[in-house]
Phi, psi and omega in degrees: 000150183249137177268130181231119178048045175085357175229160187266133179244099178292147181306323180295331176293321176300319178297317180295317178296319179300319180291312184296323183262008179053046180287137177213172182217162174226157178233133178227152173290144174265120187239156174228156175261125182273172182302327180277011178072012174276161180250132180232133173281124186241359181177201181227156173235118175260120180254117175266133179239139174229132183285138176253118180233160177254016181275356184272343183071023185260041175089191184298155181301323180299320178293320179297319179298319177297320179297313181296317179298320176299321177295318177300320178296318178298315180297323180298328179290336178278334189255337182281127179298143178251147177077020179271111183278343184273336184239158169236153185236127178246128177257137179210138178171180180202143176282352182268350180258128181252146180232149178277123187245048178170176183260353182256136182303335181280351179299143180283159174286161181233158165255156186230143171235124179264136173240111179266133177250114186227165172296143177293320178238164175057073186305336186262007178290145177293161178305137176229190185298329181295311179293321179296320178293320178296318178298316180299320178296317178296315179296321177298319179291322175296319177298320178297331177271001181063037175267118183281152172274129183086166182289127174240146180256000000 
């Protein structure tokens, strides 16, 4: 079990939250523009999305968005490798920014948490085995929590 903000979050609880909030993820290369104007992939960005709905009867949408964002933060503590000296992980997101999470107009908005996987040193180095292994570890942990890649209905 993992301790999060003073309370314990068992992995099965993470799976239940992921299912209930329709949490899903996408992976993109993290790229930089070099001095010669070329583009180089230097890491990965894992984007976690959680749907914000007003069908729960849990108060205003803004409060619900904060709750969903808090769950994404909790899940990130379960999936990000600890003690990895070769990579650094940057978390970024906000409960106030909404994203469209589907192809149908009736789809609910989502909040997003980005997890960037980067080299610990030398920000402009191309992706290597360390970043690829860290991404695989995160994806394996998301799979263990039954969080699907891509939008699922």
